[in-house]
C-alpha positions, 0 to 999 in steps of 0.5 A, spaced: 500 500 500 502 506 498 499 513 501 499 519 497 498 526 500 496 530 494 496 538 495 497 544 490 505 543 490 505 536 487 498 536 484 501 537 477 506 531 478 501 526 480 497 528 474 502 527 469 504 520 472 497 518 473 495 511 470 487 509 469 484 506 475 478 504 479 477 508 485 473 507 491 471 514 494 468 515 500 469 517 508 472 511 510 473 512 518 473 505 519 471 499 514 465 497 516 460 492 512 458 498 508 465 500 506 467 493 505 461 492 500 464 499 496 471 497 496 469 490 494 465 492 488 471 497 486 475 491 486 471 487 482 470 492 477 478 493 477 479 486 476 474 485 470 477 491 467 485 489 469 486 496 472 489 498 479 484 499 485 485 505 489 481 507 495 481 515 497 478 517 503 477 524 506 479 527 512 476 531 515 469 529 514 467 533 508 461 536 513 466 539 517 469 543 511 462 545 508 458 546 514 464 549 518 463 546 524 455 547 524 454 540 526 459 536 530 461 529 526 462 523 530 467 519 528 468 511 528 475 511 529 
């Protein structure tokens, strides 16, 4: 597993070197059964298309960014 932190300074480098992939995108604050289904479905599609599987999670929770602290977000982990 490789963890990549993309920011404004390195974004263009990663974009220029990017290969097609299938991505499970979400807020994975603990991989419960629902999250596992999302990741497994992405894995199935990646295998069918012979592409790399990637998972992207957000932190902090998007609600914290968009609502700017109006509602406290309860994290599983």
